[in-house]
All heavy atoms as an XYZ file, in Angstrom:
859
protein
N      95.069     90.726    101.167
C      94.262     90.622     99.942
C      94.764     89.506     99.083
O      95.932     89.454     98.712
C      94.290     91.972     99.246
C      93.630     91.943     97.907
S      93.620     93.494     96.925
C      94.787     94.567     97.678
N      93.911     88.570     98.721
C      94.294     87.460     97.908
C      94.049     87.836     96.454
O      93.072     88.407     96.093
C      93.433     86.235     98.292
C      93.836     84.960     97.606
C      95.137     84.446     98.014
O      95.513     84.598     99.205
O      95.874     83.841     97.170
N      95.069     87.551     95.634
C      94.961     87.810     94.183
C      94.548     86.552     93.446
O      95.239     85.537     93.590
C      96.297     88.311     93.656
C      96.420     89.808     93.595
C      95.885     90.592     94.572
C      97.075     90.427     92.578
C      95.974     92.001     94.522
C      97.251     91.783     92.533
C      96.671     92.539     93.501
N      93.423     86.594     92.716
C      92.988     85.461     91.982
C      93.715     85.334     90.670
O      94.535     86.197     90.266
N      93.475     84.252     89.951
C      94.159     84.034     88.671
C      93.857     85.108     87.666
O      94.829     85.554     86.953
C      93.705     82.658     88.125
C      94.456     82.281     86.861
S      96.236     82.205     87.021
C      96.440     80.667     87.869
N      92.687     85.663     87.642
C      92.368     86.765     86.727
C      93.284     87.959     86.971
O      93.840     88.578     86.061
C      90.891     87.152     86.897
C      90.452     88.259     85.889
C      89.024     88.539     86.104
C      88.563     89.679     85.224
N      87.191     90.091     85.427
N      93.498     88.306     88.223
C      94.304     89.431     88.579
C      95.775     89.104     88.341
O      96.569     90.000     87.918
C      94.080     89.858     90.023
C      94.568     91.272     90.262
C      94.069     91.866     91.491
N      92.616     91.997     91.521
C      91.943     92.620     92.474
N      92.595     93.139     93.489
N      90.659     92.656     92.484
N      96.201     87.918     88.516
C      97.597     87.532     88.221
C      97.834     87.693     86.709
O      98.851     88.268     86.315
C      97.879     86.025     88.688
C      99.192     85.555     88.147
C      97.857     85.979     90.175
N      96.897     87.216     85.891
C      97.053     87.323     84.450
C      97.031     88.838     84.029
O      97.848     89.254     83.172
C      95.917     86.601     83.732
C      95.952     85.086     83.965
S      97.496     84.317     83.515
C      97.407     84.489     81.746
N      96.166     89.605     84.662
C      96.139     91.044     84.350
C      97.454     91.747     84.735
O      97.962     92.608     84.060
C      94.978     91.708     85.096
N      98.068     91.257     85.857
C      99.360     91.822     86.254
C     100.429     91.557     85.303
O     101.245     92.432     84.964
C      99.715     91.240     87.667
O      98.758     91.578     88.621
N     100.472     90.343     84.786
C     101.463     89.950     83.771
C     101.220     90.830     82.486
O     102.179     91.370     81.935
C     101.410     88.463     83.411
C     102.310     88.159     82.259
C     101.847     87.669     84.662
N      99.980     90.996     82.073
C      99.657     91.846     80.942
C     100.071     93.243     81.120
O     100.645     93.893     80.265
C      98.103     91.755     80.681
C      97.698     92.697     79.564
C      96.216     93.091     79.627
O      95.488     92.602     80.463
N      95.781     93.933     78.728
N      99.817     93.799     82.321
C     100.126     95.188     82.614
C     101.640     95.402     82.591
O     102.101     96.387     82.026
C      99.532     95.592     83.985
C     100.163     96.847     84.522
C      98.023     95.731     83.891
N     102.422     94.494     83.206
C     103.853     94.680     83.160
C     104.435     94.518     81.765
O     105.345     95.297     81.366
C     104.556     93.679     84.154
C     106.077     93.739     84.061
C     104.138     93.988     85.622
N     103.872     93.611     80.968
C     104.326     93.487     79.574
C     103.981     94.758     78.766
O     104.792     95.246     78.019
C     103.681     92.284     78.936
N     102.792     95.332     78.992
C     102.400     96.542     78.328
C     103.299     97.699     78.783
O     103.762     98.504     77.968
C     100.888     96.875     78.606
O     100.088     95.759     78.125
C     100.482     98.144     77.882
N     103.553     97.802     80.090
C     104.378     98.833     80.587
C     105.803     98.713     80.029
O     106.444     99.704     79.702
C     104.428     98.791     82.111
C     105.143     99.950     82.691
S     104.984     99.951     84.460
C     106.145    101.220     84.831
N     106.299     97.498     79.899
C     107.630     97.255     79.343
C     107.679     97.790     77.899
O     108.678     98.437     77.519
C     107.936     95.755     79.354
C     109.268     95.424     78.848
O     109.499     95.358     77.617
N     110.256     95.303     79.711
N     106.619     97.635     77.164
C     106.549     98.154     75.779
C     106.470     99.661     75.784
O     107.104    100.332     74.938
C     105.371     97.546     75.038
C     105.191     98.021     73.649
C     104.027     97.394     72.950
N     102.796     97.390     73.708
C     101.963     98.428     73.779
N     102.270     99.565     73.204
N     100.843     98.371     74.444
N     105.705    100.262     76.712
C     105.513    101.725     76.747
C     106.657    102.455     77.389
O     106.850    103.655     77.103
C     104.229    102.033     77.572
C     102.971    101.526     76.900
S     101.519    101.830     78.016
C     101.426    103.616     78.020
N     107.401    101.798     78.221
C     108.466    102.512     79.014
C     109.577    102.997     78.147
O     110.224    102.208     77.440
C     108.957    101.549     80.100
C     109.915    102.177     81.066
C     109.522    103.144     81.974
C     111.242    101.759     81.100
C     110.433    103.705     82.851
C     112.143    102.328     81.957
C     111.758    103.316     82.870
O     112.618    103.870     83.703
N     109.856    104.287     78.227
C     110.938    104.866     77.419
C     111.969    105.516     78.329
O     112.771    106.368     77.834
C     110.357    105.893     76.416
O     109.689    106.911     77.157
C     109.453    105.216     75.436
N     111.930    105.218     79.569
C     112.897    105.879     80.515
C     112.232    106.946     81.373
O     112.805    107.400     82.375
N     111.009    107.316     81.055
C     110.254    108.289     81.895
C     109.080    107.524     82.525
O     108.576    106.590     81.919
C     109.728    109.488     81.089
O     108.929    109.006     80.039
C     110.904    110.314     80.481
N     108.680    107.921     83.715
C     107.581    107.196     84.393
C     106.306    107.164     83.565
O     105.991    108.106     82.848
C     107.370    108.029     85.687
C     108.679    108.684     85.884
C     109.220    108.993     84.526
N     105.646    106.049     83.618
C     104.355    105.847     82.933
C     103.219    106.042     83.859
O     103.089    105.355     84.852
C     104.296    104.386     82.366
C     102.967    104.164     81.610
C     105.488    104.069     81.418
N     102.369    107.049     83.565
C     101.208    107.310     84.437
C     100.161    106.190     84.341
O     100.004    105.620     83.266
C     100.623    108.615     83.882
C     101.689    109.224     82.995
C     102.498    108.070     82.524
N      99.448    105.904     85.433
C      98.444    104.867     85.415
C      97.322    105.228     84.432
O      96.712    104.326     83.880
C      97.871    104.633     86.834
C      98.791    103.887     87.815
C      98.016    103.603     89.112
C      99.330    102.605     87.213
N      97.062    106.513     84.223
C      96.019    106.870     83.280
C      96.360    106.421     81.869
O      95.488    105.914     81.162
C      95.753    108.387     83.305
O      97.030    109.060     83.083
C      95.127    108.853     84.585
N      97.609    106.515     81.462
C      98.005    106.084     80.165
C      97.955    104.534     80.088
O      97.533    103.990     79.081
C      99.462    106.570     79.840
C      99.567    108.016     79.501
C     100.965    108.400     79.109
O     101.793    107.558     78.625
O     101.317    109.589     79.336
N      98.431    103.882     81.133
C      98.393    102.442     81.196
C      96.957    101.940     81.137
O      96.692    100.924     80.518
C      99.152    101.965     82.424
C      99.761    100.589     82.426
C     100.606    100.332     81.213
C     100.579    100.399     83.656
N      96.076    102.679     81.797
C      94.609    102.302     81.844
C      94.048    102.347     80.426
O      93.332    101.444     79.995
C      93.865    103.267     82.751
O      92.512    102.989     82.688
N      94.392    103.411     79.682
C      93.899    103.541     78.281
C      94.421    102.422     77.449
O      93.649    101.872     76.588
C      94.339    104.885     77.681
C      93.599    106.089     78.275
C      94.156    107.370     77.666
C      93.634    108.558     78.470
N      94.361    109.787     78.159
N      95.670    102.101     77.606
C      96.304    101.055     76.799
C      95.774     99.649     77.100
O      95.637     98.818     76.199
C      97.827    101.133     77.022
C      98.627    100.363     76.071
C      98.652    100.892     74.642
O      98.487    102.130     74.461
O      98.924    100.109     73.715
N      95.509     99.335     78.383
C      95.185     97.998     78.796
C      93.624     97.831     78.912
O      93.137     96.718     79.116
C      95.803     97.623     80.115
O      95.362     98.543     81.134
C      97.283     97.613     80.030
N      92.866     98.904     78.939
C      91.438     98.898     79.164
C      91.060     98.398     80.556
O      90.014     97.870     80.770
C      90.768     98.026     78.083
C      91.094     98.302     76.646
C      90.438     99.556     76.135
C      90.551     99.693     74.644
N      91.807    100.313     74.185
N      91.990     98.620     81.485
C      91.716     98.285     82.907
C      91.558     99.586     83.668
O      92.228    100.597     83.378
C      92.878     97.469     83.502
C      93.179     96.126     82.830
C      94.449     95.580     83.333
C      91.998     95.164     83.099
N      90.707     99.624     84.654
C      90.469    100.877     85.410
C      91.682    101.253     86.233
O      92.451    100.473     86.635
C      89.218    100.696     86.350
O      89.559     99.894     87.449
N      91.763    102.586     86.478
C      92.889    103.102     87.285
C      92.823    102.472     88.683
O      93.870    102.133     89.216
C      92.857    104.647     87.319
C      93.886    105.196     88.295
C      93.146    105.231     85.908
N      91.669    102.355     89.248
C      91.562    101.780     90.640
C      92.061    100.341     90.654
O      92.682     99.871     91.609
C      90.166    101.918     91.220
O      89.248    101.192     90.442
N      91.720     99.558     89.613
C      92.186     98.186     89.505
C      93.747     98.154     89.377
O      94.413     97.393     90.029
C      91.510     97.549     88.329
C      91.700     96.027     88.200
C      91.206     95.174     89.184
C      92.280     95.475     87.076
C      91.340     93.786     89.051
C      92.457     94.101     86.954
C      91.942     93.271     87.922
O      92.064     91.885     87.807
N      94.247     99.064     88.515
C      95.711     99.146     88.344
C      96.383     99.563     89.637
O      97.493     99.069     89.932
C      96.019    100.152     87.260
C      95.707     99.700     85.797
C      95.944    100.827     84.802
C      96.447     98.464     85.450
N      95.765    100.444     90.435
C      96.354    100.860     91.720
C      96.556     99.632     92.647
O      97.590     99.557     93.301
C      95.495    101.913     92.381
C      95.614    103.282     91.724
C      94.592    104.225     92.240
O      93.581    103.869     92.899
O      94.773    105.472     91.973
N      95.598     98.764     92.642
C      95.668     97.524     93.457
C      96.860     96.649     93.005
O      97.630     96.143     93.822
C      94.407     96.722     93.401
C      93.198     97.424     94.001
C      91.907     96.666     93.734
O      91.909     95.467     93.716
N      90.813     97.390     93.531
N      96.985     96.482     91.692
C      98.048     95.664     91.139
C      99.415     96.321     91.403
O     100.329     95.659     91.825
C      97.820     95.534     89.572
C      96.599     94.641     89.347
C      99.090     94.971     88.908
C      96.156     94.508     87.847
N      99.474     97.663     91.199
C     100.786     98.319     91.358
C     101.238     98.433     92.819
O     102.406     98.479     93.127
C     100.781     99.727     90.691
C     101.116     99.592     89.230
C     100.139     99.300     88.304
C     102.414     99.823     88.829
C     100.476     99.107     86.978
C     102.799     99.714     87.497
C     101.768     99.353     86.533
N     100.283     98.315     93.737
C     100.665     98.236     95.143
C     101.502     96.969     95.410
O     102.532     97.004     96.055
C      99.406     98.222     96.009
C      99.678     98.162     97.500
C      98.410     98.193     98.298
C      98.694     98.147     99.801
N      97.485     98.140    100.608
N     101.026     95.898     94.796
C     101.729     94.603     94.952
C     103.053     94.624     94.126
O     104.061     94.110     94.588
C     100.885     93.430     94.444
C      99.693     93.161     95.265
C     100.046     92.377     96.473
C      98.813     91.910     97.191
N      99.115     91.125     98.345
N     102.986     95.225     92.941
C     104.260     95.279     92.116
C     105.326     96.118     92.813
O     106.522     95.815     92.682
C     103.913     95.819     90.723
C     103.044     94.937     89.856
C     102.680     95.651     88.533
C     103.718     93.608     89.543
N     104.890     97.161     93.436
C     105.885     98.037     94.219
C     106.497     97.226     95.334
O     107.705     97.220     95.547
C     105.174     99.270     94.771
C     105.502    100.514     94.052
C     105.030    101.798     94.797
N     104.106    101.706     95.829
C     102.769    101.853     95.704
N     102.240    102.141     94.555
N     101.944    101.770     96.748
N     105.627     96.533     96.123
C     106.107     95.726     97.212
C     107.055     94.601     96.755
O     107.978     94.267     97.457
C     104.902     95.155     98.014
N     106.799     94.093     95.575
C     107.590     93.026     94.974
C     108.820     93.510     94.283
O     109.513     92.748     93.617
N     109.026     94.852     94.303
C     110.197     95.483     93.665
C     110.241     95.280     92.175
O     111.330     95.113     91.572
C     111.479     95.037     94.346
C     111.470     95.320     95.813
C     112.809     95.518     96.385
C     112.878     95.745     97.859
N     111.783     96.306     98.600
N     109.068     95.228     91.538
C     108.998     95.145     90.087
C     108.971     96.579     89.480
O     109.553     96.816     88.413
C     107.718     94.390     89.602
C     107.707     92.953     90.220
C     107.593     94.361     88.097
C     108.778     92.005     89.686
N     108.338     97.488     90.205
C     108.206     98.873     89.746
C     108.509     99.797     90.917
O     108.495     99.405     92.056
C     106.766     99.224     89.213
C     106.437     98.386     88.013
C     105.741     99.118     90.303
N     108.885    101.038     90.585
C     109.038    102.147     91.548
C     108.137    103.256     91.119
O     107.866    103.428     89.908
C     110.514    102.618     91.661
C     111.382    101.575     92.245
C     111.022    103.074     90.333
N     107.605    104.002     92.106
C     106.721    105.085     91.774
C     107.399    106.465     91.925
O     108.365    106.567     92.715
C     105.465    105.065     92.663
O     105.862    105.211     94.007
N     106.930    107.394     91.143
C     107.418    108.782     91.247
C     106.188    109.646     91.247
O     105.337    109.613     90.408
C     108.264    109.079     90.016
C     108.833    110.510     90.036
C     109.689    110.787     88.871
O     110.413    109.880     88.361
N     109.681    111.985     88.382
N     106.096    110.477     92.309
C     104.957    111.388     92.531
C     105.185    112.717     91.803
O     106.292    113.019     91.411
C     104.729    111.623     94.005
C     104.328    110.385     94.771
C     104.054    110.712     96.264
N     103.662    109.578     96.991
C     102.412    109.211     97.172
N     101.453    109.880     96.643
N     102.141    108.123     97.894
N     104.081    113.425     91.687
C     104.180    114.807     91.177
C     103.980    114.866     89.658
O     103.789    113.856     88.985
N     104.145    116.096     89.101
C     104.019    116.237     87.690
C     105.081    115.387     86.946
O     106.220    115.376     87.345
C     104.324    117.775     87.480
C     104.130    118.382     88.802
C     104.417    117.338     89.807
N     104.639    114.717     85.909
C     105.543    113.852     85.205
C     105.747    112.532     85.906
O     106.611    111.733     85.571
N     104.976    112.286     87.010
C     105.084    111.103     87.771
C     104.432    109.881     87.126
O     103.790    109.970     86.096
N     104.592    108.800     87.778
C     104.044    107.504     87.305
C     104.898    106.364     87.854
O     105.488    106.496     88.899
N     104.976    105.313     87.049
C     105.740    104.146     87.478
C     106.858    103.827     86.460
O     106.675    103.992     85.283
C     104.814    102.922     87.592
C     103.904    103.023     88.802
C     102.668    103.666     88.717
C     104.333    102.540     90.017
C     101.800    103.776     89.835
C     103.451    102.642     91.168
C     102.260    103.253     91.027
O     101.457    103.379     92.107
N     107.924    103.402     86.990
C     109.079    102.937     86.174
C     109.401    101.490     86.578
O     109.200    101.101     87.714
C     110.303    103.788     86.471
O     110.042    105.114     86.194
N     109.860    100.765     85.655
C     110.329     99.381     85.853
C     111.631     99.373     86.614
O     112.523    100.195     86.330
C     110.477     98.629     84.550
C     109.204     98.458     83.732
C     109.547     97.941     82.337
C     108.200     97.572     84.429
N     111.769     98.482     87.560
C     113.033     98.397     88.362
C     114.133     97.730     87.479
O     115.270     98.001     87.647
C     112.843     97.551     89.593
S     111.917     98.459     90.862
N     113.697     96.872     86.587
C     114.659     96.126     85.792
C     114.012     95.913     84.433
O     112.800     95.625     84.309
C     114.985     94.789     86.428
C     116.036     93.976     85.733
O     116.612     94.513     84.746
O     116.339     92.889     86.153
N     114.755     95.940     83.346
C     114.187     95.730     82.001
C     113.942     94.283     81.722
O     113.145     93.926     80.892
C     115.150     96.323     80.974
C     114.512     96.679     79.686
C     113.537     97.819     79.748
C     113.226     98.344     78.393
N     111.823     98.678     78.184
N     114.672     93.368     82.423
C     114.552     91.961     82.193
C     113.735     91.307     83.303
O     114.359     90.652     84.174
C     115.984     91.322     82.061
C     116.802     91.890     80.944
C     116.155     91.699     79.557
O     115.566     90.609     79.315
O     116.251     92.582     78.735
N     112.457     91.434     83.259
C     111.591     90.933     84.331
C     110.941     89.648     83.795
O     110.371     89.625     82.682
C     110.508     91.955     84.699
C     111.157     93.245     85.199
C     109.514     91.381     85.710
C     110.236     94.435     85.269
N     111.028     88.560     84.568
C     110.421     87.322     84.121
C     108.970     87.294     84.553
O     108.526     87.953     85.482
C     111.193     86.123     84.730
O     110.914     85.999     86.127
N     108.204     86.436     83.841
C     106.824     86.237     84.186
C     106.688     85.667     85.586
O     105.791     86.123     86.331
C     106.118     85.302     83.137
C     104.741     84.885     83.569
C     106.109     85.919     81.719
N     107.577     84.796     85.985
C     107.454     84.237     87.327
C     107.709     85.301     88.411
O     107.101     85.278     89.494
C     108.448     83.048     87.540
O     109.784     83.482     87.515
N     108.582     86.287     88.164
C     108.839     87.411     89.140
C     107.518     88.139     89.340
O     107.187     88.517     90.480
C     109.899     88.341     88.620
C     111.291     87.794     88.728
C     112.297     88.772     88.127
O     112.408     88.833     86.888
O     112.931     89.463     88.918
N     106.779     88.412     88.265
C     105.514     89.156     88.373
C     104.520     88.314     89.181
O     103.843     88.808     90.081
C     104.982     89.541     87.002
C     103.587     90.177     87.120
C     105.931     90.425     86.237
N     104.400     87.036     88.850
C     103.421     86.162     89.495
C     103.739     86.090     90.997
O     102.878     86.211     91.839
C     103.397     84.772     88.872
C     102.832     84.864     87.450
C     102.591     83.779     89.704
C     102.978     83.541     86.660
N     105.000     85.915     91.332
C     105.444     85.823     92.725
C     105.144     87.169     93.442
O     104.776     87.173     94.610
C     106.913     85.550     92.856
C     107.269     84.122     92.506
C     108.770     83.871     92.565
N     109.232     82.733     91.818
C     109.176     81.493     92.233
N     108.684     81.201     93.376
N     109.648     80.509     91.503
N     105.283     88.282     92.762
C     105.088     89.579     93.423
C     103.606     89.839     93.739
O     103.289     90.499     94.752
C     105.587     90.727     92.511
N     102.721     89.311     92.912
C     101.298     89.641     93.115
C     100.456     88.502     93.712
O      99.260     88.692     93.920
C     100.605     90.096     91.789
C     101.290     91.374     91.255
C     100.597     89.021     90.736
N     101.069     87.365     93.943
C     100.323     86.246     94.474
C     100.975     85.724     95.756
O     102.101     86.096     96.033
C     100.172     85.167     93.445
O     101.406     84.601     93.156
N     100.276     84.873     96.442
C     100.790     84.312     97.670
C     100.982     82.792     97.508
O     100.491     82.011     98.230
C      99.814     84.533     98.855
C      99.711     86.025     99.169
C      98.745     86.216    100.325
C      98.678     87.678    100.695
N      97.676     87.981    101.674
N     101.698     82.447     96.431
C     102.003     81.076     96.162
C     103.138     80.586     97.090
O     104.214     81.185     96.983
C     102.330     80.822     94.650
C     101.162     81.226     93.802
C     102.746     79.391     94.434
C     101.463     81.246     92.317
N     102.929     79.600     97.924
C     104.007     79.152     98.816
C     105.163     78.602     97.937
O     105.007     78.056     96.908
C     103.333     77.953     99.572
C     101.912     78.109     99.380
C     101.672     78.861     98.072
N     106.357     78.816     98.474
C     107.559     78.465     97.778
C     107.631     76.965     97.407
O     108.073     76.631     96.338
C     108.815     78.837     98.634
O     108.756     80.225     98.972
C     110.093     78.543     97.903
N     107.177     76.078     98.274
C     107.225     74.650     98.023
C     105.923     74.089     97.526
O     105.602     72.968     97.823
C     107.680     73.928     99.278
C     109.145     74.307     99.677
O     109.951     74.539     98.805
N     109.356     74.368    100.992
N     105.155     74.911     96.803
C     103.839     74.446     96.316
C     104.010     73.540     95.082
O     105.106     73.493     94.465
C     102.969     75.640     95.980
O     103.329     76.184     94.735
N     102.935     72.921     94.684
C     102.950     72.091     93.469
C     103.091     72.935     92.230
O     103.390     72.440     91.137
C     101.670     71.235     93.379
O     100.533     72.085     93.413
C     101.593     70.224     94.503
N     102.874     74.255     92.396
C     102.982     75.204     91.240
C     104.427     75.659     91.027
O     104.765     76.284     90.020
C     102.078     76.425     91.549
C     101.775     77.266     90.319
C     101.054     76.747     89.269
C     102.182     78.563     90.282
C     100.736     77.495     88.180
C     101.896     79.322     89.147
C     101.177     78.775     88.061
N     105.321     75.326     91.938
C     106.732     75.727     91.875
C     107.383     75.363     90.495
O     108.127     76.176     89.967
C     107.496     75.185     93.064
C     108.892     75.816     93.217
C     108.861     77.289     93.526
O     107.898     77.788     94.121
O     109.849     77.935     93.206
N     107.247     74.090     90.033
C     107.866     73.787     88.731
C     107.370     74.729     87.576
O     108.133     75.053     86.703
C     107.459     72.350     88.492
C     107.158     71.822     89.794
C     106.573     72.938     90.591
N     106.130     75.126     87.616
C     105.640     76.037     86.621
C     106.255     77.384     86.721
O     106.707     78.000     85.736
C     104.083     76.184     86.756
C     103.555     77.211     85.758
C     103.387     74.820     86.523
N     106.402     77.904     87.952
C     107.065     79.167     88.190
C     108.509     79.097     87.729
O     109.019     80.073     87.162
C     106.961     79.612     89.646
C     105.547     80.065     90.083
C     105.546     80.332     91.589
C     105.120     81.275     89.313
N     109.154     77.997     88.024
C     110.565     77.834     87.603
C     110.666     77.867     86.084
O     111.595     78.488     85.544
C     111.187     76.529     88.176
C     111.385     76.608     89.689
O     111.451     77.700     90.268
N     111.444     75.497     90.304
N     109.721     77.232     85.405
C     109.784     77.249     83.927
C     109.491     78.667     83.405
O     110.128     79.090     82.444
C     108.738     76.271     83.357
N     108.651     79.394     84.080
C     108.293     80.774     83.625
C     109.411     81.772     83.954
O     109.406     82.897     83.441
C     106.990     81.212     84.226
C     105.732     80.498     83.675
C     104.501     80.928     84.447
C     105.567     80.809     82.189
N     110.392     81.366     84.740
C     111.505     82.232     85.066
C     112.323     82.515     83.873
O     113.032     83.564     83.751
C     112.307     81.755     86.254
O     112.959     80.590     85.872
N     112.240     81.633     82.825
C     112.940     81.862     81.575
C     112.198     82.648     80.543
O     112.703     82.937     79.492
N     110.960     83.030     80.883
C     110.168     83.815     79.980
C     110.080     85.254     80.429
O     109.642     85.544     81.573
C     108.722     83.250     79.860
C     107.864     84.035     78.868
C     108.722     81.788     79.466
N     110.616     86.183     79.679
C     110.654     87.522     80.004
C     109.386     88.267     79.551
O     108.849     87.979     78.490
C     111.869     88.241     79.416
C     113.199     87.618     79.774
C     114.351     88.342     79.035
C     113.439     87.696     81.300
N     108.911     89.267     80.364
C     107.700     89.978     79.971
C     107.942     90.760     78.633
O     107.048     90.993     77.881
C     107.157     90.939     81.063
C     106.638     90.144     82.201
C     108.204     91.921     81.492
N     109.216     91.089     78.366
C     109.565     91.775     77.126
C     109.269     90.886     75.909
O     109.057     91.396     74.800
C     110.974     92.237     77.127
O     111.874     91.112     77.275
N     109.224     89.587     76.083
C     108.913     88.647     74.988
C     107.406     88.585     74.712
O     107.005     88.142     73.662
C     109.436     87.279     75.347
C     110.943     87.195     75.468
C     111.413     85.820     75.972
O     110.982     85.425     77.058
N     112.235     85.150     75.223
N     106.620     88.963     75.689
C     105.130     88.807     75.576
C     104.485     89.786     74.630
O     103.645     89.458     73.871
C     104.481     88.869     76.946
C     104.915     87.801     77.978
C     104.188     88.036     79.274
C     104.704     86.430     77.424
N     104.917     91.010     74.703
C     104.259     92.063     73.884
C     104.516     91.888     72.409
O     103.691     92.304     71.631
C     104.628     93.480     74.330
C     105.976     93.943     73.859
N     107.112     93.711     74.600
C     106.334     94.626     72.778
C     108.177     94.204     73.900
N     107.695     94.781     72.831
N     105.572     91.254     72.070
C     105.887     91.033     70.632
C     105.404     89.736     70.091
O     105.470     89.485     68.929
C     107.402     91.139     70.440
O     108.058     90.103     71.119
N     104.850     88.902     70.975
C     104.344     87.650     70.584
C     105.417     86.568     70.396
O     105.190     85.498     69.935
N     106.653     86.900     70.790
C     107.809     85.978     70.687
C     107.653     84.846     71.718
O     107.140     85.116     72.772
C     109.092     86.659     70.927
C     109.521     87.678     69.941
C     110.848     88.275     70.327
C     111.135     89.535     69.604
N     112.271     90.269     70.130
N     108.066     83.719     71.395
C     108.158     82.611     72.332
C     109.607     82.365     72.618
O     110.438     82.519     71.749
C     107.512     81.338     71.726
O     106.198     81.506     71.508
N     109.923     81.981     73.849
C     111.343     81.700     74.111
C     111.809     80.477     73.332
O     111.021     79.579     73.069
C     111.327     81.425     75.651
C     109.919     81.072     76.023
C     109.036     81.789     74.933
N     113.036     80.441     72.991
C     113.615     79.340     72.290
C     113.746     78.144     73.212
O     114.148     78.312     74.390
C     114.997     79.690     71.743
O     114.855     80.784     70.823
N     113.462     76.923     72.735
C     113.617     75.742     73.643
C     115.052     75.479     73.947
O     116.000     75.886     73.291
C     113.045     74.633     72.818
C     112.818     75.075     71.432
C     112.967     76.608     71.460
């Protein structure tokens, strides 16, 4: 399944939102859906890629949901997890630049210092 730019941007938004919502207990997709205004089925597709990319882990059952694997996740890590951008592509310099931007900086509107 190829992820287009719209889905890549949604993935970054979802991880930034989850980073803000995450308090140490798993975040259910239903809560994330309400917060992001994205459907649960759309989020399931995104989280399948995020799980495979080791950005999130899932927990089943009552109180289940998704937890972040690491609190310091870069935008480039999310993009690499959900897209099939070749390592030596012309987009590589952009991904390298985004490796210094953490998703935790996005929800607060902060920009990284130059």
